[in-house]
N, C-alpha and C positions, 0 to 999 in steps of 0.2 A: 504494500500500500504506500510505503514511503517513496518507492522508486518511480512509480507512474501514477501519482494521485489524480491528475486530471483525466487520464484515460479511464481509470476505474470509476471515478465519479460519473463521467458521462455514460458509461455502460450501465451502471447501477440505476441511474435516473431513467435512461431509455428503456431498459428491460423490466425493472421492478418498481419504478417510481420512488426510489429511495434517494433522498437528497442529502442526508447526513449519515453516512455509513458508520460513523463512530458511535452513533446512538444505538446501534444494533448490538445484541450479544455477539461476542467474537465468533462463536461457533456458527451462528446463523449467517453472519457476514461472510465467513469463509465458505459456507455451503453455497450461498448465492453467487459468490465470485467464481467458484469452480463450475457452477452451472451455466455460466455465460457461454454464448455461441462461440464456435471455433474462430469465427471472423470478427470477434469483438475487438475493440480498440486495445484493451489491456492484453489480450492474448497475442495480438499482432505485435505489440510493443515488446512483450516478453520474449517472443521468438524472432524479433528483429525482421519481420516481414511487413512490407508496406501494403500488399494487396492480398485479397483472399484467394484461397485455392480455386474457388469458382471462377474468379476473374481471370486467373492464369489459364485455367482450362478453356474458357471461352476464347481467349486470345489464341490459344493453340489451335482450336477448332477453326477459327476464322482464318488463321494462317494456312491451314491445310486446304480449306476451300478456295482461298485466294490462289494458292499454288496450283491447285487442280485446274482452275479456270485459266490461269496464265499459261499453263503448259499446253493448252489447246489453241492458243493464239499464235500469230505469226512470230511475235517476239519470243514466245515460249519455245517454239520449234527451233528458232535461231539461237536460243539461250541468252537473249539480250533483255535489258530492262526488267530484271527480276523485281518482283514486288517487294516492298519493304515489309518486314515482319512485325506484327503487333507485339509479339512476345518479347521482342528486343526492348520495347518501351518499358514493359513491366519488370523485366529482369535486368535492368541497367545495373552495371557494376559501378561502384564509386570510382571516380577519376583517380589515377595514381597520384601520389603526392608529388608536388612540383619539385623540380631539381633546382629551382631558383631560390636564392636567398632574399629575404626581405628585411627591411630595417625600419625602425621607428623614427630615426632622425639621421641627418648627415653625420653627426658625431659617431653614432653607432656603426655606420658604414665605414668610416675612416678607422675606427678602432679594429673592426674586423679585417679591413684591408691591410693595416699595419701588422696585425698578428700573423697574417699569411706571409708577408714579405720578410718578417723577422725569422720565421721558421725555415725559410728557403735559403 
């Protein structure tokens, strides 16, 4: 409850009409929380998934249908202009960390630059 209080509160209000979970007996609050849907905000937050399984499945089905239709077109026969996949949108991976340095001030930059030249 401490980690994702907003998500749990929204789910409890939406599903059960409970606005103040702290007023419930602990066992009842835990039972209600466990009983939330698989695609509830709190469960998605705990599993670090942004979208529900249903949405991922629908995107996969749409991609398959789009691929099937495309394969029957002139572009599909030539293998050009492949359709963009919906699933890529939902399964986006975080961008890799930048290899660039950033600095809060010019002084920080010069301190960093001098430390590099002193070490060489």
